[in-house]
C-alpha positions in Angstrom: 19.3 34.7 21.5 21.4 32.2 21.1 18.8 30.3 23.6 16.1 31.1 21.8 17.2 29.8 18.1 18.9 26.8 19.9 14.7 26.5 21.2 13.8 26.7 17.5 16.0 24.5 16.0 15.5 21.8 18.3 11.6 22.1 17.6 12.1 21.8 14.1 14.2 19.3 14.7 12.3 17.6 16.7 9.2 18.3 14.4 11.1 16.6 11.2 12.1 13.7 13.4 8.5 12.8 14.6 6.7 13.3 10.9 8.1 9.6 10.2 6.2 8.1 13.3 2.3 7.2 13.6 1.0 9.2 17.0 -2.4 8.6 19.1 -4.2 11.8 18.3 -2.7 12.1 14.4 -5.4 12.8 11.9 -6.4 11.6 8.6 -8.7 13.5 5.9 -10.4 11.0 3.3 -12.9 11.5 0.4 -15.5 8.6 0.4 -17.8 8.2 -3.0 -21.4 9.5 -2.5 -23.2 12.5 -3.2 -22.8 14.3 0.1 -19.1 13.7 0.2 -19.0 15.8 -2.9 -20.9 18.4 -2.1 -18.8 18.9 1.0 -16.0 19.1 -0.8 -17.3 21.0 -3.6 -18.3 24.0 -0.3 -14.8 23.6 0.8 -12.9 23.9 -2.2 -10.9 21.0 -1.1 -11.0 16.7 -1.7 -11.7 16.1 2.1 -15.4 14.9 3.4 -14.5 12.5 5.8 -12.0 12.7 9.1 -10.7 10.6 12.2 -8.3 10.3 14.7 -5.9 8.0 15.7 -6.3 6.3 18.8 -5.4 3.4 20.6 -8.7 0.4 22.1 -8.5 -0.2 25.5 -6.4 -3.5 24.5 -3.8 -1.0 23.0 -4.8 -2.1 19.6 -4.3 0.7 17.0 -7.3 2.2 14.8 -9.3 5.4 14.1 -12.2 7.1 16.3 -14.7 8.9 14.6 -18.1 9.8 14.3 -19.7 8.4 11.4 -23.1 6.6 10.7 -23.1 4.6 14.0 -21.9 7.7 16.0 -19.1 7.7 18.3 -17.1 4.5 17.4 -13.5 3.3 17.4 -12.6 1.3 14.0 -9.9 -1.1 13.5 -6.9 0.4 11.3 -7.2 -2.5 8.8 -11.2 -2.0 9.0 -11.1 1.7 8.3 -8.4 1.1 5.5 -10.8 -1.2 4.1 -13.4 0.8 2.9 -13.9 2.6 -0.4 -12.1 5.9 -0.9 -13.4 8.1 -3.8 -10.6 6.9 -6.7 -8.4 10.2 -7.7 -8.1 11.4 -4.3 -5.5 11.9 -2.1 -5.6 11.0 1.9 -4.0 13.6 4.1 -2.1 12.6 8.0 -1.8 15.6 9.6 -0.4 16.6 13.4 -1.4 19.3 16.2 1.6 21.1 16.6 1.7 19.8 20.1 1.7 16.1 19.0 -0.1 13.9 21.1 1.5 14.3 24.3 -1.9 15.6 25.8 -4.1 13.8 24.0 -7.2 11.9 26.2 -7.2 8.2 26.5 -9.8 6.4 24.4 -11.0 4.8 27.9 -11.8 9.3 28.7 -13.0 9.3 25.0 -15.5 6.4 25.1 -16.8 7.8 28.9 -17.7 11.1 27.3 -18.7 9.8 23.8 -19.4 6.5 24.1 -23.1 5.9 23.2 -23.3 8.9 21.5 -25.2 9.2 17.6 -24.3 10.7 14.2 -25.4 14.1 13.6 -26.8 14.2 10.2 -28.1 17.7 9.9 -24.1 19.3 10.8 -25.7 21.0 13.7 -23.6 22.3 16.3 -24.4 21.5 19.7 -27.7 19.0 18.5 -29.3 16.8 20.6 -31.5 13.6 20.9 -34.4 13.1 22.2 -33.0 12.4 25.8 -30.8 15.4 25.5 -27.8 13.5 25.0 -25.2 15.8 22.1 -24.7 13.9 19.0 -21.5 14.8 16.9 -20.7 15.2 13.4 -17.3 13.9 12.3 -15.4 17.2 12.4 -17.3 18.1 15.4 -16.5 15.2 17.3 -12.8 15.3 16.7 -13.0 19.2 18.1 -14.3 18.8 20.9 -11.9 15.6 22.0 -9.1 18.7 21.1 -10.4 20.9 23.1 -10.9 18.8 25.7 -7.3 17.7 26.0 -5.8 21.1 25.1 -7.5 23.3 26.5 -6.4 27.2 25.3 -3.6 25.5 22.7 -6.4 24.7 21.0 -7.2 27.4 18.2 -9.6 25.9 15.8 -13.0 27.9 15.9 -16.5 26.8 14.4 -17.3 29.1 11.3 -20.3 30.4 10.1 -21.0 27.5 7.6 -22.1 28.4 4.0 -23.8 26.4 1.4 -23.2 27.9 -2.1 -21.9 25.7 -4.1 -24.1 23.3 -4.6 -27.3 24.5 -3.0 -30.4 22.6 -4.7 -28.3 18.9 -3.4 -28.4 20.7 -0.1 -32.1 22.1 0.0 -32.8 18.6 -1.1 -30.9 17.0 1.7 -32.5 19.2 4.3 -36.0 18.5 3.4 -35.2 14.9 3.8 -34.8 15.7 7.7 -37.8 18.1 7.5 -35.2 21.0 8.4 -33.6 23.8 7.0 -30.3 24.7 5.4 -28.4 26.0 8.2 -26.7 28.8 6.3 -24.8 31.1 8.4 -24.7 28.4 11.7 -21.6 27.5 13.3 -19.7 24.7 12.4 -16.3 23.0 11.4 -15.6 20.9 7.9 -12.6 18.3 7.5 -10.7 21.1 5.5 -11.3 23.6 8.3 -8.7 21.2 10.0 -6.1 21.5 7.4 -6.2 25.3 6.7 -6.0 26.0 10.8 -2.7 26.7 11.5 -2.7 24.3 14.9 -1.7 21.3 12.6 0.6 20.5 10.1 0.8 18.9 7.3 2.8 15.3 7.6 1.8 13.5 4.1 -0.5 12.8 1.6 -1.3 9.7 -0.2 -2.2 9.4 -3.9 -4.9 6.3 -3.3 -4.8 5.8 -6.9 -0.9 4.8 -6.3 -0.5 0.5 -5.3 2.1 1.3 -3.1 0.2 4.4 -1.2 -2.4 1.9 -1.1 -0.8 -1.0 0.3 0.9 1.2 3.2 -2.3 2.7 4.1 -3.4 -0.8 4.7 -0.8 -2.3 7.0 -1.4 -3.7 10.1 0.0 -0.9 12.8 2.3 -2.3 15.7 3.3 0.6 17.9 5.0 3.3 16.3 5.6 2.9 12.9 7.8 4.0 10.6 6.2 5.6 7.8 7.8 6.5 4.4 
């Protein structure tokens, strides 16, 4: 029993100590000002429409891995935080409970997902004309975590719903000559927050000049966050 209590104490202590550092494998959730973004947030009841993972590129530079309009990509830290965010929303910084110890390297990510396209249909397992898988942001991160952590990653795709902005979704999918994929499997950025796999490290209020400045700082190694 004493050993168990000591283990729990050390685990909590380590988690608390690590909360102040930015690590490879950390995840940020953001809100962008667009109609599609608002619809995603409305469906989940949370102000997050995009998700990206902290990663170092092959040159050791800090940035974010994501799947957005250009598909799988590594974006520098400064470029990522130079994008326009929704004025009154928050940015959420979360971390998998197993930290970044087992996250695959960027080189492995690039080999596995480099050249893949963004999937605007949010269709799990969707492929392009040559059979290469396409990803949207939440799906890409899921595949990376699953490849990195295996059975230690418990988040699973859910049946998607499109109840709260159906007119928008119907029009959106008609633009792709497709039907609204209600009931099909998928994930949203909010599902990562709701998962027990992740802990919340910090919520930034981007309407605050101080928080906005912190998010745009250049990252060198492990940077102590407030």
